[in-house]
C-alpha positions in Angstrom: 0.0 0.0 0.0 2.8 2.4 0.8 4.4 1.6 -2.5 1.3 2.6 -4.4 1.0 5.9 -2.5 4.7 6.6 -3.2 4.3 5.9 -6.9 1.2 8.1 -7.0 3.0 11.0 -5.3 5.9 10.8 -7.7 3.5 10.8 -10.7 1.6 13.8 -9.4 4.8 15.8 -8.8 6.0 14.9 -12.3 2.8 16.1 -13.9 2.8 19.3 -11.8 6.4 20.0 -12.7 5.7 19.6 -16.4 2.7 21.9 -16.1 4.8 24.5 -14.3 7.5 24.4 -17.0 4.8 24.9 -19.7 3.4 27.9 -17.8 6.9 29.4 -17.5 7.4 29.2 -21.3 3.9 30.7 -21.9 4.7 33.5 -19.5 8.0 34.2 -21.2 6.3 34.3 -24.6 3.6 36.7 -23.3 6.3 39.0 -21.9 8.3 38.9 -25.1 5.2 39.8 -27.1 4.6 42.8 -24.8 8.2 43.9 -25.5 8.2 43.1 -29.3 4.6 42.8 -30.5 5.5 41.7 -34.0 7.8 38.9 -32.9 7.0 35.3 -33.9 7.1 33.6 -30.6 4.8 30.7 -31.4 7.6 28.7 -33.0 9.8 29.0 -29.9 10.2 26.1 -27.5 9.7 26.7 -23.9 13.5 26.7 -23.2 14.1 29.2 -26.1 11.4 31.6 -24.9 12.7 31.5 -21.3 16.3 32.0 -22.5 15.3 35.0 -24.6 13.3 36.5 -21.7 16.1 36.0 -19.2 18.6 37.7 -21.6 16.4 40.8 -22.3 15.6 41.4 -18.7 19.1 42.7 -18.1 18.7 45.5 -20.7 18.2 49.0 -19.4 16.4 50.4 -22.4 13.2 49.1 -24.0 14.6 49.7 -27.5 17.7 47.6 -26.8 15.7 44.8 -25.2 13.3 44.7 -28.2 16.2 44.6 -30.6 18.0 41.9 -28.6 14.8 39.8 -28.4 14.1 40.0 -32.1 17.7 39.1 -32.9 17.6 36.1 -30.6 14.3 34.9 -32.1 15.7 35.2 -35.6 18.7 33.1 -34.5 16.5 30.3 -33.3 14.4 30.1 -36.5 
């Protein structure tokens, strides 16, 4: 009985982790679109979207952040 409970707990945590990772990618895409509305973010993987968002957050000017995001998106496509 304990084994079944342990396996169920592991399965639930795995599913929750995958859902959380998906949400993170979706959040990054939404933020990139706010920054660069014409960017094609639909083709980006979750990891790519998060990497772009993490890189552009360090920029001090909105213009530079937009340019950097667009350049990174082009490099991934």
